N, C-alpha and C positions, 0 to 999 in steps of 0.2 A: 706145515706151511712150505710152499715151494720156494726155490731160489728166486723165481721171477716175482712172486708175491712180495718177498722181502726186499727185492731190489728197488732202488729209487728211480730207475730209468722209466721214462714214459714212452719210449720208442715203440713198444709193442701195443700201444693203444691205437692200433691201425688195422687195415685190411691187407690181405696178402697181395692184392693186385697193385697196390702202391709200389711194392718192392719188385714185382715182376715187370712193371712198367719201367722202373729204374734200370733193371737189367737190360731190357730191350733197347732203351734209349742209349745206354752205354755202348751196346753193340752197334747201333746205327750211327753213333757219333753225335747224336742230338742232345745228350744229357746235359751238356754245358751251354746249350742255347738259352740266352736270356729270355725269360718268360714272365708274363703277368697273369696271375690268377685273381679271380674276384669271387667274393661271397655275396649272394643276393637272394631274395625271395621273389618268385614270379607273382605271387599273390599272398594276401593275408588269409588266415583261417576264416572260414565262412562267417560272415556277419561282423567281423572285427573291424574297428575303425582305425586302429593303429597297432604297431608292435613296439616292443621295448628291447633294445640291444642289451644282451647280457652274455657273459661267458668269456669276454675278451681278456679280462684280468686273469682268469684261470688258465686261459691258453698261454699267456705270457709266463705264468708260473710253471706250467708243464714244459714249455719250450726250454727253460733253463736246464731241465733234466732229460731232454730229448737226445739220448746217447745210446748207441748200440754197444752194450757191455758183453762180457764173455758169455753170460748165460743166453742172451738173445742170439749172438753170433753162432754159438755152438748148436743151438736149436735149428737155426736156418741151414747150417751145414749138414747136420744129422738127418734132417727131414728132406734135404735136397730141394728146398723151396726156391733158392736162387743159387747161381753158380759162385765159384770161389772169387772171381774178379769182382762181382757185386758185393760179396761179403767183405772184401778188402776195402771197397769204397765206403760201405756202411760203417766200418770200424773207425773211419776218420771223419764221420759225418758231424758237421757243425753248421747250423744255419747262419749264413753270412749275409742274407738279403735284407730287404726292407719291407716292413708291414705297416700299412696305414689304414685308417678306418674311422668309423663313427665311434665317438667316445662311449664307453659303457654307461648305460642309463639313458642314452639318447633315444628319442622316438624315431621309428622308421616306417617306411611305406613300401608298397610293391615297387621293385626295381631299384630301391636304394642300394648304392654300392657300399655295403656294410664293411667290407674288409678287402683290401688288395694286398697281394703277396708278390713282390717283385724279387726274383732270384733266378738261378739257373733252373731249367725244367726239373732236374732231379731233386734239387733242394726244395723246390716248392711243391711238387706233386706229392712228396712223401708226407706232407703235413695235412693233406686233405681230410682224412678220417678223423684225426685228432681235433682239427678245427671245427668240422661239422658236428661231431658228437657233442662237443661242449656248447657250441652256439645254438644248435637246434633244440637241445633240451633247456638250456638256461634262458634263451629268449622266450620259449613257450611258457616257462614258469613265471618269469618276470612280467610277461604280457598279461597272463591270467591274474597275477597278484595286483597289477596296476588297476585292472578293471574292478577287482574286489575292493581295493583300497578306496577307489573313487566312489563306489557304491556305499561304502561305510562312512564317507564324509569325515567328520572330526573324530569318529570313534576308532580306536586302534585295532588293527588286525594282528594276530599272532600266528606264525607258521607252526603247525603241529603235525606234520605229515611224515615224520621219519619212519614210522612203522608201516607206511603204505608204499614204500619204494626201497631200493637196495641201499646198503649202508653208505656207499660212496655218493650215490645220487642224492641221498638225504642231505648231505653237507652242501652240495651244489644247489639243491632246491632252496635250502634255508637262505643261502647267500643271494640267490636270484630273487626270492620273494622280498627280501629286505630292500634290494635295489628297486623293486617294483612298488615299494611304498609300505610294506609291512613294518611294524614297529619292533618285532621281536621274533624269536624262534625258541622251540623247546630243545633244539639239538645242541648239545654241549660242545661237540667237535667243531661245529660252525662258529660257536661263540669263541672258542679258543683260537681258531685259525684266523678269523676275520673280525674279531672285536665286536660281534653282534650281541645285543642284549638278549639274555636267556630268561625264560619263565617256566614255571611249573610247580605244582604242589602235590596233588594226590589223585589217584584214580579210584574206581569203584572197588578194586581189590583191597585197598587199604581199609575201607569201611567194612567189607565182608570178612576181613581177617579178625576183627574184634567181635566180642560177644554182643555188642549193641552199637547202634549208630552214635549214641551219646558217648560211649567209651572211645570210639574212634575220633570223634570231633574233639573231645577233651585232650586226647593224646596229641593230635595235630596242633591244637592251640598251645599246649604246653611246650611243644618242641619248636614251633615256628612263629609263635606270637599271634596276637590278634589281627595283625596286618595280613594274615594268610587268607587264601580263598578256600572256602569249604564247598564240597560237591554235594548238591542237595537231592539228586534224583536216584539214589541207590534203592530207596524204598518209597516212602511217601514224602513228596516235596513239602507239603504244608507242615507236617510233623517235623521234618528236618529243619525247616526254617525257624520254627519256634525254639527247637533245641539249640540251634546255632547261636541265636541271639541271647538265649538264656545263659549259655556258657561263655560267650565272648563279650556280651554287652553290645551296646549300640555302636561301638567303635570297630566292629568287625570290618576287615578290609574288603572282602568280597565273597560272593557266592557264584557258583557255576551251575548251569543247567545243560544237560547233555542229551535230553530225549524229550519226546512228546511234541505237542504243538507249541513251538517256541514263542510264537506271538502271544498266545493265551497265557502260557506259563510265565513269561517275562512280566506281563501286566499284573498277574496275581502275586508274583514274588515281590515286585516293587511296592504294591499296595500293602503286602504283609510287612515288609521291612519298614515302611513309613509308619504303619500302625504301632510297631514295636520301637519306634524312635531311632531306627538305624538309617537315617536319611542319607548318610554319606557312603553307605555300603554299596560297592559297585556290583553290577550284574554282568557276568561273562556268559555267552552262549557258545556252544560248540555243536556237534552232531551234523556231519556231512554238509557243511555250508558251502555255497558257491556265490558268485556275484548276484544271482537272481534271488537266492534266499536272503542274502544280506540286504538287498534292496527292499525285499518284502518286510524286513524288520525295521525299516527306517523310522516308522512312527511309533515303534515300541520302546519302552524304557530300558534299552540295552546300553551298556557302557563299553563293551569290548566284544570282539569276535575271535574265536579260535578256529582256524581252518586247517584241515588235514588233507584228505585224499584229493579233493578237487584242485587244490593249488599245486601239489607236487605232480599231478598228471596233466597240467595245463588247462584244466577245466574244459575238457572236450577236445582240446588240440594239443596232444602230447608231444608233438614235434612242430617246429616253426616252419618247416618246408623250405629251408635254405639249401642252396646248392653251391658248389665250388667249381668254377669253370675257368678254363684257359681263355683269355680274351685278347691277348696280344703276344707276339713273339718277335724277337729281334734277329736280324741277320748279322753276318760277320762285321759289317760296317757300323753296326749299332742302330740301323734304321728299323723302326717298328712297323709291323704289319698287323692289322686287326684280324682276329679270327673269331668265328661265332658258330654255335650249333644251330642248325636250321630245322631240326625235327619238329613235326607238327605237335603243338601243345607243350613242347619242351625247348623252345628256342632260347638263345641267349643273344645279348647285344655286345658286340666286340668293341675293343678300344679302351684307352685310358679314359678316366672319367673324373669330373670335378663336381661336387655336390654342394648346394646351398639351400637353406630353408628361407624362402622369401616371405616377408611379413608386410602387412599393411597396418601401419600403426604398431601395435604390439601383438597382433594376431597373425599367425601363420596362414598363408594362402596357397603356397605351392612348394613342392619338392622339385627344385630345378637341378637337372643333371646335365652338365656339358660333356659332349663327346668330341674332342677331349677337353675343351674349355667352354666356359659360359660367355655369351656375348656381353660386352661392356654395358649395354643398356638393359640388362635382364631385370633389374629392379633392386630394391633394398632387401637385405637379408644377412644371414650369418653363415660362414663356412662350416661345414659339417665334419670335415676330415682332419684327424690329428695323427701325428707320428707315434707309433707304438714300438717299433723296432727300426733302427737305422743302422745299416751295414752290420747287422748281427748284434747290435747293442740294444738291450731291452730297457725301455723306460720304466723303471721300478715304481714310479709314482702311481701307476695304474694297477699295482698288485697289492696283495695283503689287505690289512684293515684300512689303510689309507686309501687304497683303490676303491674299496666298497663305499667309504664315506664320500669320495669324489663322485662315484657313480650315482649315489642317492641324490646328491645335489643336482647333478646333470638331469636326472629323471624329473625332479620337481620343476626345474626351470623349463625344460622342454615341454612338459605337459601343460604348464601354465600358459604357454603361448598358443596352444591349439584352440580352435573354435569350440564352442560349447557342445556342438553336436558330437564331438569325439567321445564324450562321456556317456552317450546313450548306450543302453544295453540291447536295444532292438537291432535286428539285422540291418545293415546299411553299407554304403560305400565307404572307402577310406576317407578320413576326415579332410584330407587335402589331396589334390591330384599330383601324380608324378609326371613331370614334363621333361622330355629329352630334347636338348638343343645340339644339333650336329653341325659342325663347321662345313 
C-alpha cells in the first residue's frame, strides 16, 4: 500500500488542471480575487421528473482533511507538475470561505443552484473536482433510489450493489441509496460509518458448499435462527420451499428468490407458503431489479426488494450531469461582477442567486430562482439554501450518521410536496418548472 493510499488527506482527489490554474492565477495576481462558484445541472437525465441532492455531507467530511501533506507536495515537486511557489501556497492551504446550498436529500430541478462556494479564486477552484465527483455520483444514485423506492410503495428496498462498483463507491452508493428512500444496505462499512441498517444472510455458494440443500438450510437455521431468510432457487424452488418449512416450521422469517420469472415465482411461492401454514413468512426478490421491474411486481405478493447493479449505476444515468462554474467575481472595492459561459449548449447563468420552492397549498408549483434576489410578490414557498460552511467552519450536523438521518427526513418531506406526476416512470418533463427572476 502506498503512502498516499495510507494518508488521510483528500487533497489529491482532484485533477491536475485545478493546480495549474492556481499556479497561473498566482502568477497573474488574480488568485486572491474574491469569487463565487456554483454547482448546477443544465438538465435532468432523460425522462426524469426530479433529482435528489446527495453527496454534500461527504464533501464536508472530505473538506476536513483537504490538506497537502508531505507525500502530495513531494510528488508535485518531483513530477514538476507545479512550481515551487505554488507548492509553498498549497502547503498552507486551508479553506476559509463559505459554502451554501440545498440541504442533502432535497429535491432539485434543472438550473437549481445546488451549491455555491464563495472564496478566493484559488481556494474555490481547487475544490471543483472533489465536489463534482461526490455530487455527480451520489446525486445519480440517490435519484435512482428515489424512483425505485417510490415504485416499491410501502415495500422496503435494500441496496445490495457493493460487488458491482469499486470499494469506495460502494460506501457512497449505500449512503446515497438510503438518502433516496432505501431501508437498508448490505455494505458493512457504510453501516459502520453512517449508522445505516445492514442486512444479509447467505448466497448460492453456501448451499452449494453442503452435500444437500437440506443440510445447508439446517446449518443456516441452527446458526441464525428461524428468523433468517433462506435462498430458494439454487436448485428447484418448489422442493426448496417444502424443505425450508419442514425444517423451520411456519415461523420462518423469510425466503428469497433470485432468478426466473419473478412475477410467476413470487405468486407460486406465496401460494406454497400459505398452503404450508407459513402465512407470515416474507418474500424478498432480487435479480437485476430497477424501477421498472419493481413497478411490474406491484401486484405480486412480494414483501421486499434487493437492488444491486441498477441502483449503484444510477439506473441508466451514472452521473447527474452537474457542473461547477464561476458565476461572479469581485474587484478590489468588493463590488461583484456577474460572469457566465456563453458556449452553445453549455451556457451558464451568472450572478448570486436565491432559490425558493413555491407552493400552492401544500403542493410545489415552481422552482423560483432570483438573480440575485426574488421579488417580494413572488408567492408563498420555502427557502432552499442552507449554510454548510461559514468562513471555513463546517456545520458538522450535516455529516456522519446524524447527517444521513437529517437528509432522509429532508428527502421524504421534499418528495411529499411534489405533484403526483413526479412519481411517474414514463418519460416526461420536470415535475415543476424552474423560473429565473432577474432584477
